[in-house]
PDB file with one MODEL, atoms N, CA, C and O in Angstrom:
MODEL        1
ATOM      1  N   MET A   1      88.823  79.598-104.399  1.00  0.00           N
ATOM      2  CA  MET A   1      89.340  80.585-105.322  1.00  0.00           C
ATOM      3  C   MET A   1      88.706  81.931-105.037  1.00  0.00           C
ATOM      4  O   MET A   1      87.561  82.015-104.592  1.00  0.00           O
ATOM      5  N   ASN A   2      89.459  82.973-105.295  1.00  0.00           N
ATOM      6  CA  ASN A   2      88.956  84.317-105.123  1.00  0.00           C
ATOM      7  C   ASN A   2      88.727  84.930-106.500  1.00  0.00           C
ATOM      8  O   ASN A   2      89.681  85.117-107.256  1.00  0.00           O
ATOM      9  N   HIS A   3      87.487  85.243-106.834  1.00  0.00           N
ATOM     10  CA  HIS A   3      87.142  85.837-108.120  1.00  0.00           C
ATOM     11  C   HIS A   3      86.723  87.278-107.895  1.00  0.00           C
ATOM     12  O   HIS A   3      86.009  87.570-106.936  1.00  0.00           O
ATOM     13  N   PRO A   4      87.160  88.197-108.775  1.00  0.00           N
ATOM     14  CA  PRO A   4      86.778  89.596-108.603  1.00  0.00           C
ATOM     15  C   PRO A   4      85.271  89.781-108.777  1.00  0.00           C
ATOM     16  O   PRO A   4      84.638  89.143-109.618  1.00  0.00           O
ATOM     17  N   THR A   5      84.724  90.664-107.966  1.00  0.00           N
ATOM     18  CA  THR A   5      83.291  90.988-108.023  1.00  0.00           C
ATOM     19  C   THR A   5      83.146  92.391-108.584  1.00  0.00           C
ATOM     20  O   THR A   5      83.899  93.289-108.206  1.00  0.00           O
ATOM     21  N   THR A   6      82.182  92.592-109.487  1.00  0.00           N
ATOM     22  CA  THR A   6      81.983  93.908-110.078  1.00  0.00           C
ATOM     23  C   THR A   6      81.655  94.933-108.999  1.00  0.00           C
ATOM     24  O   THR A   6      81.131  94.573-107.945  1.00  0.00           O
ATOM     25  N   PRO A   7      81.958  96.211-109.250  1.00  0.00           N
ATOM     26  CA  PRO A   7      81.736  97.242-108.240  1.00  0.00           C
ATOM     27  C   PRO A   7      80.306  97.304-107.705  1.00  0.00           C
ATOM     28  O   PRO A   7      80.097  97.680-106.551  1.00  0.00           O
ATOM     29  N   ASP A   8      79.319  96.942-108.528  1.00  0.00           N
ATOM     30  CA  ASP A   8      77.936  96.987-108.049  1.00  0.00           C
ATOM     31  C   ASP A   8      77.534  95.708-107.314  1.00  0.00           C
ATOM     32  O   ASP A   8      76.420  95.620-106.798  1.00  0.00           O
ATOM     33  N   GLY A   9      78.428  94.715-107.260  1.00  0.00           N
ATOM     34  CA  GLY A   9      78.157  93.483-106.530  1.00  0.00           C
ATOM     35  C   GLY A   9      77.221  92.521-107.222  1.00  0.00           C
ATOM     36  O   GLY A   9      76.784  91.547-106.610  1.00  0.00           O
ATOM     37  N   ARG A  10      76.901  92.762-108.475  1.00  0.00           N
ATOM     38  CA  ARG A  10      75.951  91.895-109.183  1.00  0.00           C
ATOM     39  C   ARG A  10      76.589  90.664-109.795  1.00  0.00           C
ATOM     40  O   ARG A  10      75.926  89.641-109.964  1.00  0.00           O
ATOM     41  N   TYR A  11      77.870  90.747-110.129  1.00  0.00           N
ATOM     42  CA  TYR A  11      78.532  89.662-110.847  1.00  0.00           C
ATOM     43  C   TYR A  11      79.899  89.382-110.252  1.00  0.00           C
ATOM     44  O   TYR A  11      80.490  90.237-109.592  1.00  0.00           O
ATOM     45  N   PHE A  12      80.394  88.176-110.492  1.00  0.00           N
ATOM     46  CA  PHE A  12      81.796  87.868-110.262  1.00  0.00           C
ATOM     47  C   PHE A  12      82.355  87.370-111.584  1.00  0.00           C
ATOM     48  O   PHE A  12      81.599  86.920-112.445  1.00  0.00           O
ATOM     49  N   VAL A  13      83.666  87.443-111.756  1.00  0.00           N
ATOM     50  CA  VAL A  13      84.295  87.137-113.039  1.00  0.00           C
ATOM     51  C   VAL A  13      85.180  85.902-112.895  1.00  0.00           C
ATOM     52  O   VAL A  13      86.000  85.810-111.982  1.00  0.00           O
ATOM     53  N   VAL A  14      84.997  84.957-113.816  1.00  0.00           N
ATOM     54  CA  VAL A  14      85.808  83.742-113.872  1.00  0.00           C
ATOM     55  C   VAL A  14      86.285  83.599-115.312  1.00  0.00           C
ATOM     56  O   VAL A  14      85.470  83.473-116.227  1.00  0.00           O
ATOM     57  N   SER A  15      87.594  83.617-115.516  1.00  0.00           N
ATOM     58  CA  SER A  15      88.185  83.476-116.850  1.00  0.00           C
ATOM     59  C   SER A  15      87.588  84.465-117.847  1.00  0.00           C
ATOM     60  O   SER A  15      87.347  84.121-119.004  1.00  0.00           O
ATOM     61  N   GLY A  16      87.354  85.679-117.398  1.00  0.00           N
ATOM     62  CA  GLY A  16      86.849  86.721-118.277  1.00  0.00           C
ATOM     63  C   GLY A  16      85.352  86.718-118.476  1.00  0.00           C
ATOM     64  O   GLY A  16      84.816  87.655-119.068  1.00  0.00           O
ATOM     65  N   ARG A  17      84.655  85.696-118.003  1.00  0.00           N
ATOM     66  CA  ARG A  17      83.200  85.624-118.174  1.00  0.00           C
ATOM     67  C   ARG A  17      82.526  86.012-116.872  1.00  0.00           C
ATOM     68  O   ARG A  17      82.951  85.599-115.793  1.00  0.00           O
ATOM     69  N   ARG A  18      81.470  86.808-116.982  1.00  0.00           N
ATOM     70  CA  ARG A  18      80.782  87.290-115.801  1.00  0.00           C
ATOM     71  C   ARG A  18      79.648  86.341-115.419  1.00  0.00           C
ATOM     72  O   ARG A  18      78.929  85.833-116.280  1.00  0.00           O
ATOM     73  N   TRP A  19      79.506  86.118-114.149  1.00  0.00           N
ATOM     74  CA  TRP A  19      78.451  85.267-113.616  1.00  0.00           C
ATOM     75  C   TRP A  19      77.709  86.042-112.545  1.00  0.00           C
ATOM     76  O   TRP A  19      78.323  86.764-111.759  1.00  0.00           O
ATOM     77  N   ARG A  20      76.434  85.903-112.508  1.00  0.00           N
ATOM     78  CA  ARG A  20      75.625  86.557-111.492  1.00  0.00           C
ATOM     79  C   ARG A  20      75.996  86.062-110.111  1.00  0.00           C
ATOM     80  O   ARG A  20      76.204  84.864-109.918  1.00  0.00           O
ATOM     81  N   THR A  21      76.084  86.974-109.136  1.00  0.00           N
ATOM     82  CA  THR A  21      76.357  86.537-107.774  1.00  0.00           C
ATOM     83  C   THR A  21      75.116  85.861-107.212  1.00  0.00           C
ATOM     84  O   THR A  21      73.995  86.156-107.627  1.00  0.00           O
ATOM     85  N   SER A  22      75.322  84.963-106.277  1.00  0.00           N
ATOM     86  CA  SER A  22      74.192  84.223-105.700  1.00  0.00           C
ATOM     87  C   SER A  22      73.356  85.099-104.799  1.00  0.00           C
ATOM     88  O   SER A  22      73.882  85.910-104.036  1.00  0.00           O
ATOM     89  N   ASN A  23      72.084  84.934-104.889  1.00  0.00           N
ATOM     90  CA  ASN A  23      71.125  85.538-103.973  1.00  0.00           C
ATOM     91  C   ASN A  23      70.556  84.359-103.201  1.00  0.00           C
ATOM     92  O   ASN A  23      70.131  83.383-103.819  1.00  0.00           O
ATOM     93  N   PRO A  24      70.532  84.409-101.883  1.00  0.00           N
ATOM     94  CA  PRO A  24      70.104  83.238-101.113  1.00  0.00           C
ATOM     95  C   PRO A  24      68.758  82.665-101.537  1.00  0.00           C
ATOM     96  O   PRO A  24      68.560  81.452-101.463  1.00  0.00           O
ATOM     97  N   ALA A  25      67.841  83.497-101.972  1.00  0.00           N
ATOM     98  CA  ALA A  25      66.515  82.995-102.331  1.00  0.00           C
ATOM     99  C   ALA A  25      66.460  82.464-103.757  1.00  0.00           C
ATOM    100  O   ALA A  25      65.615  81.624-104.066  1.00  0.00           O
ATOM    101  N   LEU A  26      67.346  82.935-104.631  1.00  0.00           N
ATOM    102  CA  LEU A  26      67.223  82.594-106.040  1.00  0.00           C
ATOM    103  C   LEU A  26      68.322  81.685-106.573  1.00  0.00           C
ATOM    104  O   LEU A  26      68.088  80.934-107.520  1.00  0.00           O
ATOM    105  N   GLY A  27      69.497  81.736-105.996  1.00  0.00           N
ATOM    106  CA  GLY A  27      70.618  80.993-106.540  1.00  0.00           C
ATOM    107  C   GLY A  27      71.225  81.758-107.700  1.00  0.00           C
ATOM    108  O   GLY A  27      70.583  82.649-108.256  1.00  0.00           O
ATOM    109  N   GLU A  28      72.444  81.426-108.072  1.00  0.00           N
ATOM    110  CA  GLU A  28      73.143  82.234-109.054  1.00  0.00           C
ATOM    111  C   GLU A  28      72.535  82.173-110.446  1.00  0.00           C
ATOM    112  O   GLU A  28      72.805  83.062-111.253  1.00  0.00           O
ATOM    113  N   ARG A  29      71.738  81.181-110.762  1.00  0.00           N
ATOM    114  CA  ARG A  29      71.157  81.091-112.097  1.00  0.00           C
ATOM    115  C   ARG A  29      69.677  81.459-112.128  1.00  0.00           C
ATOM    116  O   ARG A  29      69.016  81.298-113.154  1.00  0.00           O
ATOM    117  N   GLY A  30      69.165  81.945-111.022  1.00  0.00           N
ATOM    118  CA  GLY A  30      67.776  82.379-110.989  1.00  0.00           C
ATOM    119  C   GLY A  30      67.601  83.711-111.684  1.00  0.00           C
ATOM    120  O   GLY A  30      68.564  84.260-112.219  1.00  0.00           O
ATOM    121  N   PRO A  31      66.402  84.234-111.687  1.00  0.00           N
ATOM    122  CA  PRO A  31      66.169  85.542-112.294  1.00  0.00           C
ATOM    123  C   PRO A  31      66.946  86.629-111.570  1.00  0.00           C
ATOM    124  O   PRO A  31      67.358  86.458-110.423  1.00  0.00           O
ATOM    125  N   VAL A  32      67.140  87.753-112.257  1.00  0.00           N
ATOM    126  CA  VAL A  32      67.883  88.840-111.631  1.00  0.00           C
ATOM    127  C   VAL A  32      67.195  89.246-110.340  1.00  0.00           C
ATOM    128  O   VAL A  32      65.970  89.186-110.229  1.00  0.00           O
ATOM    129  N   TRP A  33      68.008  89.666-109.351  1.00  0.00           N
ATOM    130  CA  TRP A  33      67.456  90.006-108.043  1.00  0.00           C
ATOM    131  C   TRP A  33      67.403  91.499-107.826  1.00  0.00           C
ATOM    132  O   TRP A  33      66.836  91.952-106.832  1.00  0.00           O
ATOM    133  N   TRP A  34      67.985  92.293-108.739  1.00  0.00           N
ATOM    134  CA  TRP A  34      67.918  93.739-108.561  1.00  0.00           C
ATOM    135  C   TRP A  34      66.675  94.270-109.262  1.00  0.00           C
ATOM    136  O   TRP A  34      66.151  93.629-110.173  1.00  0.00           O
ATOM    137  N   THR A  35      66.211  95.418-108.848  1.00  0.00           N
ATOM    138  CA  THR A  35      64.937  95.944-109.335  1.00  0.00           C
ATOM    139  C   THR A  35      65.058  97.321-109.976  1.00  0.00           C
ATOM    140  O   THR A  35      64.062  98.033-110.106  1.00  0.00           O
ATOM    141  N   ASP A  36      66.281  97.704-110.382  1.00  0.00           N
ATOM    142  CA  ASP A  36      66.434  99.039-110.961  1.00  0.00           C
ATOM    143  C   ASP A  36      66.315  99.052-112.476  1.00  0.00           C
ATOM    144  O   ASP A  36      66.552 100.091-113.092  1.00  0.00           O
ATOM    145  N   GLY A  37      65.958  97.942-113.093  1.00  0.00           N
ATOM    146  CA  GLY A  37      65.757  97.886-114.538  1.00  0.00           C
ATOM    147  C   GLY A  37      67.041  97.704-115.339  1.00  0.00           C
ATOM    148  O   GLY A  37      66.999  97.716-116.569  1.00  0.00           O
ATOM    149  N   ALA A  38      68.175  97.538-114.674  1.00  0.00           N
ATOM    150  CA  ALA A  38      69.444  97.340-115.385  1.00  0.00           C
ATOM    151  C   ALA A  38      69.403  96.014-116.142  1.00  0.00           C
ATOM    152  O   ALA A  38      68.842  95.038-115.644  1.00  0.00           O
ATOM    153  N   PRO A  39      69.993  95.967-117.343  1.00  0.00           N
ATOM    154  CA  PRO A  39      70.003  94.723-118.106  1.00  0.00           C
ATOM    155  C   PRO A  39      70.844  93.648-117.431  1.00  0.00           C
ATOM    156  O   PRO A  39      71.710  93.940-116.606  1.00  0.00           O
ATOM    157  N   ASP A  40      70.575  92.410-117.795  1.00  0.00           N
ATOM    158  CA  ASP A  40      71.288  91.265-117.238  1.00  0.00           C
ATOM    159  C   ASP A  40      72.404  90.863-118.196  1.00  0.00           C
ATOM    160  O   ASP A  40      72.134  90.495-119.339  1.00  0.00           O
ATOM    161  N   PHE A  41      73.646  90.929-117.747  1.00  0.00           N
ATOM    162  CA  PHE A  41      74.792  90.543-118.559  1.00  0.00           C
ATOM    163  C   PHE A  41      75.398  89.238-118.084  1.00  0.00           C
ATOM    164  O   PHE A  41      76.599  89.026-118.257  1.00  0.00           O
ATOM    165  N   ASN A  42      74.609  88.359-117.492  1.00  0.00           N
ATOM    166  CA  ASN A  42      75.116  87.097-116.989  1.00  0.00           C
ATOM    167  C   ASN A  42      75.697  86.259-118.125  1.00  0.00           C
ATOM    168  O   ASN A  42      75.137  86.193-119.219  1.00  0.00           O
ATOM    169  N   ARG A  43      76.834  85.620-117.838  1.00  0.00           N
ATOM    170  CA  ARG A  43      77.508  84.705-118.756  1.00  0.00           C
ATOM    171  C   ARG A  43      77.970  85.395-120.033  1.00  0.00           C
ATOM    172  O   ARG A  43      78.040  84.763-121.087  1.00  0.00           O
ATOM    173  N   ARG A  44      78.284  86.681-119.948  1.00  0.00           N
ATOM    174  CA  ARG A  44      78.847  87.428-121.066  1.00  0.00           C
ATOM    175  C   ARG A  44      80.315  87.710-120.760  1.00  0.00           C
ATOM    176  O   ARG A  44      80.700  87.810-119.595  1.00  0.00           O
ATOM    177  N   MET A  45      81.115  87.836-121.777  1.00  0.00           N
ATOM    178  CA  MET A  45      82.514  88.207-121.581  1.00  0.00           C
ATOM    179  C   MET A  45      82.540  89.615-121.011  1.00  0.00           C
ATOM    180  O   MET A  45      81.879  90.512-121.533  1.00  0.00           O
ATOM    181  N   ALA A  46      83.297  89.810-119.946  1.00  0.00           N
ATOM    182  CA  ALA A  46      83.361  91.112-119.285  1.00  0.00           C
ATOM    183  C   ALA A  46      83.793  92.202-120.255  1.00  0.00           C
ATOM    184  O   ALA A  46      83.326  93.336-120.154  1.00  0.00           O
ATOM    185  N   ALA A  47      84.675  91.879-121.191  1.00  0.00           N
ATOM    186  CA  ALA A  47      85.166  92.866-122.148  1.00  0.00           C
ATOM    187  C   ALA A  47      84.081  93.346-123.108  1.00  0.00           C
ATOM    188  O   ALA A  47      84.259  94.364-123.777  1.00  0.00           O
ATOM    189  N   ASN A  48      82.968  92.635-123.188  1.00  0.00           N
ATOM    190  CA  ASN A  48      81.875  93.000-124.099  1.00  0.00           C
ATOM    191  C   ASN A  48      80.679  93.569-123.362  1.00  0.00           C
ATOM    192  O   ASN A  48      79.559  93.526-123.869  1.00  0.00           O
ATOM    193  N   THR A  49      80.904  94.100-122.174  1.00  0.00           N
ATOM    194  CA  THR A  49      79.819  94.648-121.360  1.00  0.00           C
ATOM    195  C   THR A  49      80.200  96.044-120.869  1.00  0.00           C
ATOM    196  O   THR A  49      81.332  96.479-121.081  1.00  0.00           O
ATOM    197  N   PRO A  50      79.291  96.741-120.226  1.00  0.00           N
ATOM    198  CA  PRO A  50      79.634  98.043-119.648  1.00  0.00           C
ATOM    199  C   PRO A  50      80.714  97.957-118.559  1.00  0.00           C
ATOM    200  O   PRO A  50      81.226  98.989-118.125  1.00  0.00           O
ATOM    201  N   TYR A  51      81.062  96.766-118.120  1.00  0.00           N
ATOM    202  CA  TYR A  51      82.095  96.575-117.106  1.00  0.00           C
ATOM    203  C   TYR A  51      83.491  96.433-117.716  1.00  0.00           C
ATOM    204  O   TYR A  51      84.440  96.138-116.990  1.00  0.00           O
ATOM    205  N   ALA A  52      83.644  96.632-119.017  1.00  0.00           N
ATOM    206  CA  ALA A  52      84.913  96.406-119.712  1.00  0.00           C
ATOM    207  C   ALA A  52      86.053  97.231-119.126  1.00  0.00           C
ATOM    208  O   ALA A  52      87.138  96.692-118.906  1.00  0.00           O
ATOM    209  N   ALA A  53      85.843  98.518-118.868  1.00  0.00           N
ATOM    210  CA  ALA A  53      86.915  99.366-118.337  1.00  0.00           C
ATOM    211  C   ALA A  53      87.314  98.903-116.936  1.00  0.00           C
ATOM    212  O   ALA A  53      88.500  98.865-116.609  1.00  0.00           O
ATOM    213  N   TRP A  54      86.334  98.554-116.114  1.00  0.00           N
ATOM    214  CA  TRP A  54      86.636  98.054-114.770  1.00  0.00           C
ATOM    215  C   TRP A  54      87.472  96.774-114.880  1.00  0.00           C
ATOM    216  O   TRP A  54      88.478  96.636-114.183  1.00  0.00           O
ATOM    217  N   TYR A  55      87.075  95.856-115.729  1.00  0.00           N
ATOM    218  CA  TYR A  55      87.775  94.582-115.866  1.00  0.00           C
ATOM    219  C   TYR A  55      89.194  94.795-116.392  1.00  0.00           C
ATOM    220  O   TYR A  55      90.134  94.154-115.922  1.00  0.00           O
ATOM    221  N   ALA A  56      89.350  95.698-117.370  1.00  0.00           N
ATOM    222  CA  ALA A  56      90.674  95.968-117.929  1.00  0.00           C
ATOM    223  C   ALA A  56      91.612  96.559-116.865  1.00  0.00           C
ATOM    224  O   ALA A  56      92.828  96.384-116.950  1.00  0.00           O
ATOM    225  N   GLY A  57      91.061  97.248-115.877  1.00  0.00           N
ATOM    226  CA  GLY A  57      91.874  97.853-114.841  1.00  0.00           C
ATOM    227  C   GLY A  57      92.301  96.910-113.725  1.00  0.00           C
ATOM    228  O   GLY A  57      93.088  97.298-112.861  1.00  0.00           O
ATOM    229  N   LEU A  58      91.798  95.679-113.727  1.00  0.00           N
ATOM    230  CA  LEU A  58      92.216  94.706-112.715  1.00  0.00           C
ATOM    231  C   LEU A  58      93.641  94.272-112.990  1.00  0.00           C
ATOM    232  O   LEU A  58      94.039  94.145-114.147  1.00  0.00           O
ATOM    233  N   SER A  59      94.398  94.048-111.960  1.00  0.00           N
ATOM    234  CA  SER A  59      95.778  93.599-112.176  1.00  0.00           C
ATOM    235  C   SER A  59      95.892  92.114-111.980  1.00  0.00           C
ATOM    236  O   SER A  59      96.980  91.555-112.120  1.00  0.00           O
TER     237      SER A  59
ENDMDL
END
């Protein structure tokens, strides 16, 4: 299956819910792998996150 990935590459979306993308060292359910201090929105509905406008624009 092909699931859309957020523009920053941190998450992919399945049935409206966002999941963290896999990092080879951590796996998709490990701790966040980015270091810029951004919050973790794993397993949240895309419509309830800062990615809502991006998700709404998908066709």
